[in-house]
N, C-alpha and C positions, 0 to 999 in steps of 0.2 A: 270636803277631801275635794283638790284641785283635783283635775285631769286634764287627759293630751289633749282633753275635747275639748277645754277649759284655758287656753294658750296663755291669757293673759296670766286668771289667776296663779296657775303655775308659773308661773316664770318672775311672778310677786312674790310665794311664798318660799320657790329657792331665792332672791336675791336679799329675803330677811333670811333669811336659815343661815347665808354664807358671811351677813353682816354681824348676825350672833356669833357667831364663830371665830368672826376676826376680831369683835368685840373681848371674846374667851383669850383671846392669846396675845391678844394688847393688854391685857390685865399681869403677863407676866414681862413686856418688850419696856425695853427701859435704853431712849436716847442716848445712841453717843456712851454708854454701858453696857457690861455683860450680865443677862438676860439674869428674870430670879428665877426663871425656871433651872428644877434638874433636871442633870445632861449627862448622856450616857453613850455609849458609841454602838451601830447595827457591823455585825460579821464581816461589812467592806470596812467599815472605817467608819463613816460616815457618823456627823452625830447625829442625834433627834432627843427632843427634851419631854417635858411632859405637858410640855403645850403643845404640842404635834398630838402628843395621844389625845388630849380632852379634844382638843377640837373633833380628830378623828372617830368617837364615840359621841360625840353633840352628830356630826353630820348626818351619821351611820343611824341614830337613832331618826331625828326628824326626816330622813330623806325612806325612811324604810316607812315609817306612817303617810307620807306624799305621793308613793310610789312602792307597794310593798313587791312589784309583778316585778319590779327591776333588777340587776344584777347591781353586784358594788365587789369595785376595783378601786383599793384605794391604796400610796404607798409604806400608810402604818395596818395597814391590818392583813393577815397572813393572806395570800392568795389563797382561790376553789378554785377549780374547773368547771365549778357547777355555773358560772357566769358564763362560758364558750356557748351553752343550749338556752342563752336569752333575749329578745330581741331590742330590750333596752337595758341601757346599761349607766349605771352613774359612778364616772370617774373624778374623782379625790384625792386633791394632795389637799391637805391638811395647812400645812407649811412650806410655801415653795423658797426657800432661798430659809434655811434654817441657821445655817454659816452668820447668814448677814443678821438674822435675830435674834442668833443669841450674844453677837458683840454688840447689838445696840444699832444696824444700821438699818435702816425705815423702807428702804426694797427691798421686802418680802410678802408676803402676796398668800391670802387662800382662793386654790383653784376648783371650783366645779364646772364637772359638764356633765350633761345627762345625754345622752348616745343613744342611736337609733339603726339598727343592721350597721355595725360602720364608721360611720357620719356623725357627729355631736347635732343636736338639735338646739340642746339651751350650752351658752357657757358662759360662766361666769367667773371674772379674775379682780380679790377684794385686796385689795393693798392697805387699811388700818389704819401703816405708820402716814400715810401721805395723800388718806383721808379721796381713794380715789378706784370708781367701783367701777369696772368697763363689765356691757349686759352686751349680747349680741343673740339671737332667732333667728332661726333657719328662716332665712328668705326677710326675715323684717328687720332689717340694717342693727348697724353695732353702735351704741351710746357710750358716754363715761359722762360719770356722772348725768346721763338724763341725758343731755346732749348730742346727737351725731358726733359721731368721728370721719377720718375718711385717708388713707393713704395718702403721703405726699404724689404727686405731680412730677412728677422727675420723669425724664424720658431714657435717662443715660447715666454710673456713675461718673463722678469727677472730684474733682480734690477735694470740694467738698462742701457731698454727698456723708449724710452724719449715718454713720454705720456702728452696732453695736456684735463682737462679734469676739471668743479668747484669740490672744495675740498672736498664738501659733497658724491657728488658721487665716489669721489677717495676715501673718505676713504669709504664709499658700498664695493667699491671693493676688496680693502684688506684688510676688514674684511672675503672676502669672498673668500680669499687666494692669491690673485696672488700680484706680490710683479710690484714693476716699480717706476723707475724714473721719478717726478711730476713737470713739467713743470712752468713757470711762466705763465702768464694769459692772453690769447689774447683773447682780446675783441672780436675781431670781428671773429665769429661765421665759417664766411667762409674764412676769413684766415683757423684758425684751422685746417678743413679738407682738408684745400690747402696744409697744411702745415706737413699731412699722404701723400697726392699726392707725395710730391718730395720729400718724405725720410727726408725733418727735423723732423718730429715724428713720434716715431715708431706706434701709435693711437692714438683717439679721439674720445671725450664724447662730443653729447653737452642732456644737460637736457630737461623736458618735455616744450611742450609749442611753439619750435621752428613754422618758420613758414616758406612756399613753398617759399618765399622771399632769406627765412637766408640759403636754403643750395641747390636749386635747380640748382643755376650755378657751386657750387664747389659738389653738385655728377657726375655729369658727366666728371668733371675733375679730383678725385679720381678713378671714375670708367674706368675712358680708361688710369689711370695710373697705371691700377692692383691692385685699393683697392673694396671695396664698404662700401656702407653706407647705416645700414636699422635699423628698428624697431629690439625690441624685437621678436619678432617673426621668427626674421631673412629674409622679406621678399624683394623685392625695393619697394620706396614709390612711389608712382604715386601720380601726379602733376595735377594741375584744379578738380578738387573735390571743393563742393562747400565748405567744411571746411581744411583750409588750414593749419591750424595747426598740430604738429608732437609728438611724446610719444617720453621714451632716444631712445636717434639714439650715434650707434657704427661707428666710423670710421675703420678701415683698410685694410692690405694687405690682400689683397685677404685669403695666405695662415693660417693665425690664426684670423679672420674675427670669423669664426662658436665657434673657443676656447674661445675667449674673450666675447663671448654674450652669452655664455650658463654659465659664472660665475657670469654676469651680474643678470641674469635669476635668477640664486639660491640664490645671494645677493637677490636678491626684493622676492623670496620666504620664505625667514629664517627671513625678515625683521621686 
């Protein structure tokens, strides 16, 4: 059984489990068509499919065997305060981008993070329908399908900068004086952040109310690729708090993160 003293073995086991989970979900996915999975709705109205639940159960079983001492936090499992007493926490989104998955759009992902003392040690974002797997290890770099990745080297946002953001938030940024090229919507927030890590996007934003499971894995991938994910206060995100939700988030290369965050703060202050 891999342990934290066998980092390479643990990462390989995590990646294998995440890929297998992706295969389970892919069995219900139909490119350009509605999923074959049964769909229900949560109390707040967001959809959940039988594939979400299947992946959730599979990963909980696999990871419990790998790290029985770790706590568990997943979008599709009822939360327990017991996790707050754990130094190690597994943070899982079985299918990030369920609406896209259900509609037959390929930009959805299985997102997995191992958190220790509030920050991620391992982050994996696996997009089975795109055949893209992002993996990062603390102080070990970030990779896409085994190839090292890094963020854009842009030194300032301009009209050519590729940005992923909700449209209302993009409008606020433009009112604050920022120029950029707004890209088509990326349904999975984990993938939006991973695209910043790979340089496919120059910056990305998330509206209020993302949760730990939406961002923990991608946070580490971005950090190891030379970027930052932070709230308006500029501080790094802390995971395994009682409250799993976050406020507005900015994902960008380190060299332009503070500039973009300042513009967003000014936009909010003048709203």
